[in-house]
Backbone as JSON Lines, residues from 0, in Angstrom:
{"i":0,"aa":"M","n":[87.18,80.98,17.69],"ca":[85.88,81.63,17.77],"c":[85.74,82.34,19.1]}
{"i":1,"aa":"Q","n":[85.52,83.66,19.07],"ca":[85.39,84.42,20.29],"c":[83.98,84.28,20.86]}
{"i":2,"aa":"Q","n":[83.85,83.96,22.13],"ca":[82.54,83.88,22.73],"c":[82.51,84.55,24.09]}
{"i":3,"aa":"E","n":[83.58,85.25,24.46],"ca":[83.65,85.9,25.75],"c":[82.57,86.96,25.85]}
{"i":4,"aa":"S","n":[81.82,86.96,26.97],"ca":[80.77,87.93,27.23],"c":[79.63,87.87,26.21]}
{"i":5,"aa":"M","n":[79.49,86.78,25.5],"ca":[78.41,86.64,24.52],"c":[77.28,85.84,25.14]}
{"i":6,"aa":"S","n":[76.09,86.42,25.12],"ca":[74.93,85.71,25.66],"c":[74.47,84.66,24.66]}
{"i":7,"aa":"I","n":[73.59,83.78,25.12],"ca":[73.09,82.73,24.25],"c":[72.27,83.33,23.1]}
{"i":8,"aa":"L","n":[71.57,84.43,23.36],"ca":[70.8,85.08,22.3],"c":[71.72,85.75,21.26]}
{"i":9,"aa":"D","n":[72.8,86.37,21.76],"ca":[73.78,86.97,20.85],"c":[74.4,85.89,19.97]}
{"i":10,"aa":"F","n":[74.73,84.77,20.58],"ca":[75.35,83.68,19.83],"c":[74.39,83.14,18.78]}
{"i":11,"aa":"Q","n":[73.15,82.95,19.16],"ca":[72.14,82.42,18.23],"c":[71.95,83.36,17.04]}
{"i":12,"aa":"N","n":[71.94,84.65,17.31],"ca":[71.76,85.63,16.23],"c":[72.97,85.66,15.29]}
{"i":13,"aa":"K","n":[74.16,85.5,15.85],"ca":[75.38,85.62,15.05],"c":[75.68,84.37,14.24]}
{"i":14,"aa":"F","n":[75.39,83.19,14.8],"ca":[75.77,81.93,14.15],"c":[74.54,81.03,13.92]}
{"i":15,"aa":"S","n":[73.49,81.61,13.36],"ca":[72.25,80.86,13.18],"c":[72.22,80.01,11.93]}
{"i":16,"aa":"T","n":[73.14,80.25,10.99],"ca":[73.12,79.51,9.72],"c":[74.52,78.98,9.39]}
{"i":17,"aa":"E","n":[74.54,78.02,8.49],"ca":[75.81,77.46,8.02],"c":[76.64,78.54,7.32]}
{"i":18,"aa":"E","n":[75.95,79.41,6.57],"ca":[76.64,80.48,5.86],"c":[77.31,81.45,6.82]}
{"i":19,"aa":"A","n":[76.67,81.73,7.95],"ca":[77.25,82.64,8.94],"c":[78.51,82.04,9.56]}
{"i":20,"aa":"C","n":[78.48,80.73,9.81],"ca":[79.66,80.05,10.36],"c":[80.8,80.03,9.34]}
{"i":21,"aa":"Q","n":[80.45,79.79,8.08],"ca":[81.46,79.81,7.02],"c":[82.08,81.19,6.88]}
{"i":22,"aa":"E","n":[81.26,82.22,6.97],"ca":[81.77,83.59,6.87],"c":[82.73,83.9,8.01]}
{"i":23,"aa":"H","n":[82.42,83.4,9.2],"ca":[83.3,83.62,10.35],"c":[84.66,82.95,10.14]}
{"i":24,"aa":"L","n":[84.65,81.71,9.63],"ca":[85.9,81.02,9.35],"c":[86.69,81.74,8.26]}
{"i":25,"aa":"F","n":[85.98,82.23,7.24],"ca":[86.64,82.96,6.16],"c":[87.35,84.2,6.71]}
{"i":26,"aa":"N","n":[86.69,84.95,7.56],"ca":[87.28,86.17,8.12],"c":[88.46,85.87,9.04]}
{"i":27,"aa":"M","n":[88.43,84.72,9.69],"ca":[89.57,84.33,10.52],"c":[90.76,83.93,9.66]}
{"i":28,"aa":"R","n":[90.49,83.23,8.55],"ca":[91.57,82.78,7.66],"c":[92.11,83.92,6.81]}
{"i":29,"aa":"W","n":[91.2,84.76,6.3],"ca":[91.61,85.87,5.41],"c":[91.0,87.19,5.92]}
{"i":30,"aa":"P","n":[91.53,87.74,7.0],"ca":[90.95,88.96,7.56],"c":[90.98,90.16,6.61]}
{"i":31,"aa":"N","n":[91.89,90.13,5.64],"ca":[92.0,91.22,4.67],"c":[91.45,90.84,3.3]}
{"i":32,"aa":"G","n":[90.66,89.78,3.25],"ca":[90.1,89.32,1.98],"c":[90.87,88.15,1.42]}
{"i":33,"aa":"Y","n":[90.21,87.36,0.59],"ca":[90.82,86.15,0.04],"c":[92.12,86.44,-0.72]}
{"i":34,"aa":"R","n":[93.1,85.57,-0.49],"ca":[94.35,85.57,-1.25],"c":[94.76,84.13,-1.52]}
{"i":35,"aa":"C","n":[94.99,83.82,-2.79],"ca":[95.38,82.47,-3.15],"c":[96.74,82.15,-2.54]}
{"i":36,"aa":"P","n":[96.87,81.02,-1.83],"ca":[98.16,80.64,-1.25],"c":[99.25,80.39,-2.29]}
{"i":37,"aa":"R","n":[98.84,80.11,-3.53],"ca":[99.82,79.79,-4.58],"c":[100.22,81.03,-5.38]}
{"i":38,"aa":"C","n":[99.24,81.78,-5.9],"ca":[99.57,82.89,-6.81],"c":[99.21,84.27,-6.26]}
{"i":39,"aa":"D","n":[98.59,84.32,-5.09],"ca":[98.22,85.57,-4.42],"c":[97.09,86.32,-5.14]}
{"i":40,"aa":"H","n":[96.36,85.63,-6.02],"ca":[95.2,86.26,-6.68],"c":[94.11,86.48,-5.64]}
{"i":41,"aa":"D","n":[93.27,87.5,-5.87],"ca":[92.3,87.88,-4.85],"c":[90.85,87.51,-5.18]}
{"i":42,"aa":"Q","n":[90.65,86.61,-6.15],"ca":[89.29,86.19,-6.47],"c":[89.22,84.67,-6.57]}
{"i":43,"aa":"A","n":[88.08,84.11,-6.11],"ca":[87.95,82.65,-6.11],"c":[86.49,82.25,-6.22]}
{"i":44,"aa":"Y","n":[86.28,81.01,-6.68],"ca":[84.96,80.38,-6.64],"c":[84.85,79.64,-5.32]}
{"i":45,"aa":"F","n":[83.63,79.6,-4.77],"ca":[83.41,78.85,-3.53],"c":[82.55,77.64,-3.81]}
{"i":46,"aa":"H","n":[83.07,76.44,-3.45],"ca":[82.31,75.2,-3.61],"c":[81.63,74.91,-2.26]}
{"i":47,"aa":"Q","n":[80.34,75.2,-2.19],"ca":[79.59,75.15,-0.93],"c":[79.67,73.79,-0.25]}
{"i":48,"aa":"N","n":[79.41,72.71,-0.98],"ca":[79.32,71.39,-0.36],"c":[80.65,70.91,0.2]}
{"i":49,"aa":"R","n":[81.76,71.33,-0.44],"ca":[83.08,70.85,-0.02],"c":[83.86,71.88,0.8]}
{"i":50,"aa":"H","n":[83.26,73.05,1.04],"ca":[83.93,74.12,1.8],"c":[85.27,74.48,1.16]}
{"i":51,"aa":"L","n":[85.32,74.54,-0.18],"ca":[86.56,74.81,-0.9],"c":[86.5,76.15,-1.64]}
{"i":52,"aa":"Y","n":[87.62,76.85,-1.6],"ca":[87.78,78.03,-2.45],"c":[88.75,77.67,-3.57]}
{"i":53,"aa":"Q","n":[88.34,77.95,-4.8],"ca":[89.17,77.66,-5.96],"c":[89.57,78.97,-6.63]}
{"i":54,"aa":"C","n":[90.85,79.2,-6.73],"ca":[91.38,80.44,-7.3],"c":[90.93,80.59,-8.76]}
{"i":55,"aa":"K","n":[90.43,81.77,-9.11],"ca":[89.99,82.04,-10.48],"c":[91.18,82.18,-11.44]}
{"i":56,"aa":"E","n":[92.35,82.42,-10.91],"ca":[93.52,82.63,-11.75],"c":[94.25,81.33,-12.06]}
{"i":57,"aa":"C","n":[94.62,80.58,-11.02],"ca":[95.44,79.38,-11.23],"c":[94.69,78.08,-10.95]}
{"i":58,"aa":"G","n":[93.47,78.16,-10.39],"ca":[92.69,76.96,-10.13],"c":[93.04,76.24,-8.84]}
{"i":59,"aa":"Y","n":[93.95,76.79,-8.05],"ca":[94.36,76.14,-6.79],"c":[93.18,76.12,-5.82]}
{"i":60,"aa":"Q","n":[92.99,74.97,-5.16],"ca":[91.89,74.82,-4.22],"c":[92.42,74.8,-2.78]}
{"i":61,"aa":"V","n":[91.74,75.51,-1.92],"ca":[92.1,75.52,-0.5],"c":[90.82,75.36,0.31]}
{"i":62,"aa":"S","n":[90.88,74.49,1.3],"ca":[89.72,74.22,2.13],"c":[89.54,75.31,3.18]}
{"i":63,"aa":"L","n":[88.3,75.72,3.36],"ca":[87.98,76.71,4.38],"c":[88.27,76.17,5.78]}
{"i":64,"aa":"T","n":[88.17,74.85,5.94],"ca":[88.35,74.25,7.27],"c":[89.72,73.62,7.47]}
{"i":65,"aa":"A","n":[90.6,73.71,6.47],"ca":[91.94,73.11,6.6],"c":[92.69,73.74,7.78]}
{"i":66,"aa":"G","n":[93.33,72.88,8.57],"ca":[94.09,73.37,9.71],"c":[93.23,73.67,10.93]}
{"i":67,"aa":"T","n":[91.94,73.34,10.87],"ca":[91.04,73.55,11.99],"c":[90.48,72.21,12.47]}
{"i":68,"aa":"I","n":[89.79,72.23,13.6],"ca":[89.18,71.0,14.11],"c":[88.0,70.56,13.26]}
{"i":69,"aa":"F","n":[87.55,71.42,12.33],"ca":[86.41,71.08,11.49],"c":[86.81,70.38,10.2]}
{"i":70,"aa":"H","n":[88.1,70.23,9.94],"ca":[88.55,69.73,8.65],"c":[87.99,68.34,8.35]}
{"i":71,"aa":"K","n":[87.42,68.19,7.16],"ca":[86.85,66.93,6.66],"c":[85.65,66.43,7.47]}
{"i":72,"aa":"T","n":[85.06,67.31,8.29],"ca":[83.9,66.89,9.07],"c":[82.66,66.76,8.18]}
{"i":73,"aa":"R","n":[81.77,65.86,8.55],"ca":[80.49,65.73,7.87],"c":[79.37,66.37,8.71]}
{"i":74,"aa":"T","n":[79.72,66.84,9.88],"ca":[78.76,67.49,10.77],"c":[78.67,68.97,10.42]}
{"i":75,"aa":"P","n":[77.46,69.53,10.3],"ca":[77.32,70.95,9.97],"c":[78.11,71.84,10.93]}
{"i":76,"aa":"L","n":[78.66,72.93,10.4],"ca":[79.42,73.86,11.22],"c":[78.55,74.48,12.32]}
{"i":77,"aa":"V","n":[77.27,74.66,12.04],"ca":[76.36,75.22,13.05],"c":[76.4,74.37,14.32]}
{"i":78,"aa":"K","n":[76.39,73.06,14.17],"ca":[76.41,72.17,15.34],"c":[77.77,72.22,16.03]}
{"i":79,"aa":"W","n":[78.85,72.32,15.25],"ca":[80.19,72.48,15.84],"c":[80.24,73.76,16.68]}
{"i":80,"aa":"F","n":[79.78,74.87,16.11],"ca":[79.84,76.15,16.81],"c":[79.03,76.11,18.09]}
{"i":81,"aa":"W","n":[77.83,75.51,18.02],"ca":[77.01,75.4,19.22],"c":[77.69,74.54,20.28]}
{"i":82,"aa":"M","n":[78.32,73.48,19.86],"ca":[78.98,72.6,20.82],"c":[80.14,73.33,21.5]}
{"i":83,"aa":"I","n":[80.92,74.09,20.75],"ca":[82.01,74.87,21.33],"c":[81.45,75.88,22.34]}
{"i":84,"aa":"F","n":[80.38,76.56,21.95],"ca":[79.78,77.56,22.83],"c":[79.29,76.91,24.13]}
{"i":85,"aa":"L","n":[78.57,75.8,24.03],"ca":[78.01,75.15,25.21],"c":[79.1,74.6,26.12]}
{"i":86,"aa":"M","n":[80.14,74.01,25.54],"ca":[81.23,73.49,26.35],"c":[82.0,74.61,27.03]}
{"i":87,"aa":"G","n":[82.1,75.75,26.37],"ca":[82.8,76.89,26.97],"c":[82.0,77.56,28.06]}
{"i":88,"aa":"Q","n":[80.67,77.49,27.97],"ca":[79.81,78.13,28.96],"c":[79.69,77.31,30.24]}
{"i":89,"aa":"Q","n":[79.75,75.99,30.13],"ca":[79.56,75.11,31.28],"c":[80.91,74.84,31.95]}
{"i":90,"aa":"K","n":[81.26,75.68,32.92],"ca":[82.57,75.56,33.56],"c":[82.73,74.25,34.33]}
{"i":91,"aa":"S","n":[81.63,73.68,34.79],"ca":[81.69,72.42,35.54],"c":[81.62,71.21,34.62]}
{"i":92,"aa":"G","n":[81.56,71.45,33.3],"ca":[81.52,70.34,32.35],"c":[80.1,70.02,31.93]}
{"i":93,"aa":"I","n":[79.99,69.38,30.79],"ca":[78.67,68.99,30.28],"c":[78.8,67.61,29.63]}
{"i":94,"aa":"A","n":[77.84,66.76,29.86],"ca":[77.89,65.39,29.37],"c":[77.75,65.34,27.85]}
{"i":95,"aa":"M","n":[78.54,64.47,27.23],"ca":[78.46,64.31,25.78],"c":[77.09,63.79,25.35]}
{"i":96,"aa":"T","n":[76.46,63.0,26.2],"ca":[75.12,62.5,25.87],"c":[74.1,63.65,25.82]}
{"i":97,"aa":"S","n":[74.28,64.63,26.7],"ca":[73.39,65.8,26.69],"c":[73.6,66.61,25.42]}
{"i":98,"aa":"L","n":[74.86,66.8,25.02],"ca":[75.15,67.52,23.79],"c":[74.63,66.77,22.57]}
{"i":99,"aa":"Q","n":[74.76,65.45,22.6],"ca":[74.25,64.65,21.49],"c":[72.75,64.84,21.32]}
{"i":100,"aa":"R","n":[72.05,64.88,22.45],"ca":[70.59,65.05,22.4],"c":[70.22,66.47,21.98]}
{"i":101,"aa":"M","n":[70.85,67.48,22.57],"ca":[70.5,68.87,22.27],"c":[70.8,69.25,20.83]}
{"i":102,"aa":"L","n":[71.91,68.74,20.29],"ca":[72.34,69.12,18.95],"c":[71.88,68.12,17.89]}
{"i":103,"aa":"E","n":[71.17,67.09,18.33],"ca":[70.63,66.08,17.41],"c":[71.73,65.48,16.54]}
{"i":104,"aa":"I","n":[72.77,65.0,17.21],"ca":[73.87,64.31,16.54],"c":[73.63,62.81,16.67]}
{"i":105,"aa":"G","n":[73.51,62.12,15.56],"ca":[73.06,60.73,15.57],"c":[73.96,59.75,16.3]}
{"i":106,"aa":"S","n":[75.27,59.88,16.15],"ca":[76.2,58.89,16.7],"c":[76.92,59.43,17.94]}
{"i":107,"aa":"Y","n":[76.93,58.62,19.0],"ca":[77.68,59.02,20.19],"c":[79.18,59.1,19.88]}
{"i":108,"aa":"K","n":[79.67,58.21,19.02],"ca":[81.08,58.25,18.64],"c":[81.43,59.58,18.0]}
{"i":109,"aa":"T","n":[80.53,60.1,17.18],"ca":[80.76,61.39,16.52],"c":[80.84,62.52,17.53]}
{"i":110,"aa":"V","n":[79.89,62.6,18.44],"ca":[79.88,63.68,19.42],"c":[81.06,63.56,20.37]}
{"i":111,"aa":"W","n":[81.46,62.34,20.7],"ca":[82.62,62.13,21.58],"c":[83.91,62.61,20.89]}
{"i":112,"aa":"T","n":[84.06,62.28,19.61],"ca":[85.24,62.72,18.86],"c":[85.27,64.25,18.75]}
{"i":113,"aa":"M","n":[84.12,64.85,18.49],"ca":[84.04,66.31,18.44],"c":[84.46,66.92,19.77]}
{"i":114,"aa":"G","n":[83.98,66.34,20.86],"ca":[84.32,66.84,22.19],"c":[85.81,66.75,22.47]}
{"i":115,"aa":"Q","n":[86.44,65.65,22.05],"ca":[87.88,65.49,22.25],"c":[88.66,66.55,21.48]}
{"i":116,"aa":"K","n":[88.25,66.82,20.25],"ca":[88.95,67.83,19.44],"c":[88.78,69.22,20.04]}
{"i":117,"aa":"I","n":[87.59,69.52,20.53],"ca":[87.34,70.83,21.12],"c":[88.15,71.01,22.4]}
{"i":118,"aa":"R","n":[88.18,69.99,23.25],"ca":[88.97,70.08,24.49],"c":[90.45,70.27,24.2]}
{"i":119,"aa":"K","n":[90.96,69.56,23.2],"ca":[92.37,69.68,22.83],"c":[92.67,71.1,22.34]}
{"i":120,"aa":"A","n":[91.78,71.64,21.51],"ca":[91.98,73.0,21.01],"c":[91.94,74.01,22.13]}
{"i":121,"aa":"M","n":[91.03,73.84,23.08],"ca":[90.93,74.75,24.22],"c":[92.18,74.66,25.08]}
{"i":122,"aa":"S","n":[92.69,73.44,25.28],"ca":[93.9,73.25,26.07],"c":[95.1,73.92,25.42]}
{"i":123,"aa":"E","n":[95.22,73.77,24.1],"ca":[96.34,74.4,23.38],"c":[96.24,75.92,23.42]}
{"i":124,"aa":"R","n":[95.02,76.43,23.33],"ca":[94.82,77.88,23.43],"c":[95.22,78.39,24.82]}
{"i":125,"aa":"D","n":[94.77,77.68,25.86],"ca":[95.08,78.1,27.23],"c":[96.57,78.04,27.52]}
{"i":126,"aa":"A","n":[97.26,77.07,26.9],"ca":[98.7,76.92,27.14],"c":[99.49,78.1,26.61]}
{"i":127,"aa":"Q","n":[98.92,78.86,25.66],"ca":[99.61,80.0,25.08],"c":[99.23,81.32,25.74]}
{"i":128,"aa":"Y","n":[98.31,81.27,26.68],"ca":[97.81,82.5,27.3],"c":[98.84,83.07,28.27]}
{"i":129,"aa":"E","n":[99.04,84.38,28.22],"ca":[99.94,85.07,29.14],"c":[99.12,85.85,30.16]}
{"i":130,"aa":"L","n":[99.45,85.65,31.44],"ca":[98.78,86.38,32.5],"c":[99.25,87.84,32.49]}
{"i":131,"aa":"A","n":[98.35,88.75,32.82],"ca":[98.7,90.17,32.81],"c":[97.98,90.88,33.94]}
{"i":132,"aa":"G","n":[98.43,92.1,34.24],"ca":[97.78,92.9,35.27],"c":[98.06,92.37,36.67]}
{"i":133,"aa":"L","n":[97.03,92.31,37.51],"ca":[97.17,91.82,38.87],"c":[97.11,90.3,38.88]}
{"i":134,"aa":"M","n":[98.12,89.68,39.47],"ca":[98.18,88.22,39.51],"c":[98.36,87.77,40.95]}
{"i":135,"aa":"E","n":[97.55,86.84,41.39],"ca":[97.66,86.28,42.73],"c":[98.28,84.89,42.63]}
{"i":136,"aa":"I","n":[99.35,84.66,43.4],"ca":[100.07,83.38,43.36],"c":[99.95,82.69,44.71]}
{"i":137,"aa":"D","n":[99.64,81.41,44.69],"ca":[99.56,80.62,45.92],"c":[99.94,79.19,45.6]}
{"i":138,"aa":"D","n":[100.0,78.36,46.61],"ca":[100.35,76.96,46.4],"c":[99.36,76.06,47.12]}
{"i":139,"aa":"T","n":[99.22,74.84,46.61],"ca":[98.34,73.87,47.22],"c":[99.01,72.5,47.16]}
{"i":140,"aa":"Y","n":[98.47,71.55,47.94],"ca":[99.11,70.24,48.07],"c":[98.05,69.16,47.9]}
{"i":141,"aa":"I","n":[98.34,68.23,46.98],"ca":[97.34,67.26,46.56],"c":[97.87,65.84,46.73]}
{"i":142,"aa":"G","n":[97.01,64.94,47.18],"ca":[97.38,63.52,47.23],"c":[97.73,63.04,48.62]}
{"i":143,"aa":"S","n":[98.43,61.92,48.69],"ca":[98.85,61.24,49.93],"c":[97.7,60.37,50.43]}
{"i":144,"aa":"P","n":[98.0,59.11,50.78],"ca":[96.95,58.19,51.23],"c":[96.29,58.6,52.54]}
{"i":145,"aa":"K","n":[97.01,59.37,53.39],"ca":[96.45,59.82,54.66],"c":[96.4,61.34,54.67]}
{"i":146,"aa":"P","n":[95.44,61.89,55.41],"ca":[95.32,63.35,55.46],"c":[96.63,64.03,55.86]}
{"i":147,"aa":"G","n":[97.23,63.57,56.96],"ca":[98.54,64.09,57.37],"c":[98.53,65.57,57.67]}
{"i":148,"aa":"K","n":[99.71,66.16,57.62],"ca":[99.89,67.57,57.93],"c":[99.42,68.43,56.77]}
{"i":149,"aa":"R","n":[98.87,69.57,57.1],"ca":[98.42,70.49,56.08],"c":[99.52,71.47,55.7]}
{"i":150,"aa":"G","n":[99.35,72.1,54.54],"ca":[100.24,73.18,54.15],"c":[101.58,72.75,53.63]}
{"i":151,"aa":"R","n":[102.56,73.67,53.67],"ca":[103.85,73.46,53.03],"c":[104.69,72.36,53.69]}
{"i":152,"aa":"G","n":[104.36,71.98,54.9],"ca":[105.12,70.92,55.55],"c":[104.57,69.53,55.28]}
{"i":153,"aa":"A","n":[103.55,69.44,54.43],"ca":[102.9,68.15,54.15],"c":[103.86,67.21,53.43]}
{"i":154,"aa":"A","n":[103.91,65.97,53.9],"ca":[104.79,64.97,53.29],"c":[104.0,64.08,52.34]}
{"i":155,"aa":"G","n":[104.64,63.69,51.23],"ca":[104.03,62.75,50.3],"c":[102.94,63.33,49.43]}
{"i":156,"aa":"K","n":[102.82,64.64,49.41],"ca":[101.8,65.27,48.59],"c":[102.44,66.03,47.42]}
{"i":157,"aa":"A","n":[101.72,66.09,46.3],"ca":[102.21,66.84,45.14],"c":[102.08,68.33,45.4]}
{"i":158,"aa":"K","n":[103.14,69.06,45.07],"ca":[103.15,70.51,45.28],"c":[102.73,71.19,43.98]}
{"i":159,"aa":"V","n":[101.74,72.05,44.07],"ca":[101.18,72.7,42.88],"c":[101.15,74.21,43.1]}
{"i":160,"aa":"V","n":[101.71,74.95,42.13],"ca":[101.68,76.42,42.17],"c":[100.5,76.88,41.31]}
{"i":161,"aa":"V","n":[99.72,77.78,41.86],"ca":[98.54,78.3,41.18],"c":[98.7,79.81,41.0]}
{"i":162,"aa":"A","n":[98.53,80.29,39.77],"ca":[98.58,81.72,39.49],"c":[97.24,82.13,38.87]}
{"i":163,"aa":"V","n":[96.62,83.15,39.43],"ca":[95.29,83.61,38.98],"c":[95.38,85.07,38.55]}
{"i":164,"aa":"E","n":[94.89,85.35,37.35],"ca":[94.84,86.72,36.85],"c":[93.52,87.36,37.26]}
{"i":165,"aa":"F","n":[93.61,88.59,37.75],"ca":[92.42,89.33,38.16],"c":[92.24,90.56,37.27]}
{"i":166,"aa":"R","n":[91.01,90.79,36.83],"ca":[90.63,92.0,36.1],"c":[89.4,92.59,36.79]}
{"i":167,"aa":"E","n":[89.49,93.85,37.19],"ca":[88.39,94.52,37.89],"c":[87.98,93.72,39.13]}
{"i":168,"aa":"D","n":[88.99,93.25,39.86],"ca":[88.79,92.5,41.12],"c":[88.06,91.17,40.93]}
{"i":169,"aa":"K","n":[88.02,90.67,39.7],"ca":[87.38,89.38,39.45],"c":[88.39,88.42,38.83]}
{"i":170,"aa":"P","n":[88.43,87.15,39.3],"ca":[89.35,86.18,38.69],"c":[88.97,85.94,37.24]}
{"i":171,"aa":"R","n":[89.96,86.0,36.34],"ca":[89.67,85.88,34.91],"c":[90.28,84.63,34.3]}
{"i":172,"aa":"F","n":[91.5,84.28,34.7],"ca":[92.19,83.14,34.12],"c":[93.14,82.57,35.16]}
{"i":173,"aa":"A","n":[93.29,81.24,35.17],"ca":[94.17,80.6,36.14],"c":[95.05,79.56,35.45]}
{"i":174,"aa":"T","n":[96.25,79.4,35.97],"ca":[97.13,78.35,35.49],"c":[97.71,77.61,36.69]}
{"i":175,"aa":"M","n":[97.89,76.29,36.55],"ca":[98.43,75.47,37.64],"c":[99.58,74.63,37.11]}
{"i":176,"aa":"Q","n":[100.59,74.44,37.93],"ca":[101.75,73.66,37.52],"c":[102.35,72.95,38.73]}
{"i":177,"aa":"Q","n":[102.57,71.63,38.6],"ca":[103.22,70.89,39.67],"c":[104.7,71.22,39.71]}
{"i":178,"aa":"V","n":[105.27,71.34,40.91],"ca":[106.69,71.67,41.08],"c":[107.36,70.63,41.97]}
{"i":179,"aa":"E","n":[108.67,70.53,41.82],"ca":[109.44,69.59,42.65],"c":[109.53,70.08,44.08]}
{"i":180,"aa":"S","n":[109.73,71.38,44.24],"ca":[109.85,71.96,45.57],"c":[109.28,73.37,45.56]}
{"i":181,"aa":"M","n":[109.09,73.93,46.75],"ca":[108.58,75.29,46.86],"c":[109.72,76.29,46.94]}
{"i":182,"aa":"S","n":[110.74,76.07,46.12],"ca":[111.86,77.01,46.07],"c":[111.55,78.09,45.04]}
{"i":183,"aa":"E","n":[112.25,79.22,45.14],"ca":[112.02,80.32,44.19],"c":[112.34,79.88,42.77]}
{"i":184,"aa":"D","n":[113.4,79.08,42.58],"ca":[113.77,78.62,41.24],"c":[112.67,77.77,40.62]}
{"i":185,"aa":"D","n":[112.13,76.81,41.39],"ca":[111.1,75.92,40.85],"c":[109.8,76.67,40.58]}
{"i":186,"aa":"I","n":[109.47,77.64,41.42],"ca":[108.26,78.43,41.21],"c":[108.39,79.27,39.95]}
{"i":187,"aa":"C","n":[109.57,79.88,39.76],"ca":[109.81,80.69,38.56],"c":[109.71,79.84,37.3]}
{"i":188,"aa":"K","n":[110.27,78.61,37.35],"ca":[110.19,77.72,36.2],"c":[108.74,77.35,35.88]}
{"i":189,"aa":"A","n":[107.93,77.2,36.92],"ca":[106.53,76.77,36.75],"c":[105.71,77.81,36.01]}
{"i":190,"aa":"I","n":[105.99,79.09,36.27],"ca":[105.18,80.14,35.64],"c":[105.93,80.88,34.55]}
{"i":191,"aa":"D","n":[107.16,80.45,34.26],"ca":[107.95,81.08,33.21],"c":[107.24,80.92,31.86]}
{"i":192,"aa":"G","n":[107.18,81.99,31.09],"ca":[106.52,81.95,29.79],"c":[105.03,82.19,29.85]}
{"i":193,"aa":"R","n":[104.47,82.26,31.05],"ca":[103.03,82.5,31.18],"c":[102.72,83.93,31.62]}
{"i":194,"aa":"L","n":[103.76,84.74,31.83],"ca":[103.56,86.08,32.34],"c":[103.76,87.12,31.25]}
{"i":195,"aa":"G","n":[102.8,88.01,31.11],"ca":[102.92,89.1,30.17],"c":[103.66,90.27,30.8]}
{"i":196,"aa":"E","n":[103.51,91.46,30.22],"ca":[104.17,92.64,30.76],"c":[103.3,93.3,31.83]}
{"i":197,"aa":"D","n":[103.94,94.15,32.63],"ca":[103.24,94.94,33.66],"c":[102.47,94.06,34.63]}
{"i":198,"aa":"I","n":[103.15,93.04,35.14],"ca":[102.55,92.15,36.13],"c":[102.73,92.72,37.54]}
{"i":199,"aa":"T","n":[101.65,92.68,38.32],"ca":[101.72,92.98,39.75],"c":[101.33,91.73,40.5]}
{"i":200,"aa":"A","n":[102.27,91.15,41.24],"ca":[102.03,89.87,41.92],"c":[101.58,90.11,43.35]}
{"i":201,"aa":"R","n":[100.58,89.34,43.76],"ca":[100.09,89.38,45.14],"c":[100.24,87.99,45.74]}
{"i":202,"aa":"T","n":[100.96,87.87,46.87],"ca":[101.22,86.57,47.48],"c":[100.93,86.65,48.98]}
{"i":203,"aa":"D","n":[101.16,85.51,49.66],"ca":[100.96,85.49,51.12],"c":[102.24,85.84,51.88]}
{"i":204,"aa":"G","n":[103.27,86.27,51.12],"ca":[104.51,86.68,51.78],"c":[105.55,85.58,51.93]}
{"i":205,"aa":"W","n":[105.25,84.36,51.43],"ca":[106.21,83.27,51.51],"c":[107.52,83.68,50.81]}
{"i":206,"aa":"K","n":[108.66,83.4,51.44],"ca":[109.95,83.9,50.98],"c":[110.29,83.49,49.54]}
{"i":207,"aa":"A","n":[109.79,82.33,49.1],"ca":[110.09,81.88,47.73],"c":[109.38,82.71,46.69]}
{"i":208,"aa":"Y","n":[108.41,83.52,47.1],"ca":[107.69,84.38,46.16],"c":[108.36,85.75,46.04]}
{"i":209,"aa":"G","n":[109.61,85.85,46.38],"ca":[110.3,87.14,46.38],"c":[110.87,87.55,45.05]}
{"i":210,"aa":"F","n":[110.37,86.99,43.95],"ca":[110.91,87.35,42.62],"c":[110.26,88.63,42.09]}
């Protein structure tokens, strides 16, 4: 579900009903119109309560929510969509108890499970994202029982490479990866597979960033 640059009023207008949420899922699953997975027929009956499409030709049933975090849920899709939107908007995090109250979800176990599924889906989506355009790369050091020395000479601290994508001089997406050492090989391995085409890298001039 795309929510980038969408205001809360835009979101409310677009996903105000269960039917609107179902239509969105349908368009994501079948952007060119319904096609039966078994016989490729293009017409089906829709079973509203079960979120099922049944092919008019062969009778094959396919769930609108199959393969999604909503599969077999008893919670209305409207509440799922709102929860995804609110969790995506609150960059510093939002308490599950607050979401439970705002969305009127009866069981804390239910809202907690929903939150876990949403976080997992967001994590998997982010893991596939490729940085593009202007990218700023730097390193940071985390841990150690004592403050000790700062920077690259710090002992006993975890070494982390951070790459940030910039669009129109604004940070848009960031990825972080722990590395064994601050060598060029280890840095390349850390960000390998996360870089798209036409990358322009900006660094502090550290020799290991010479790739």
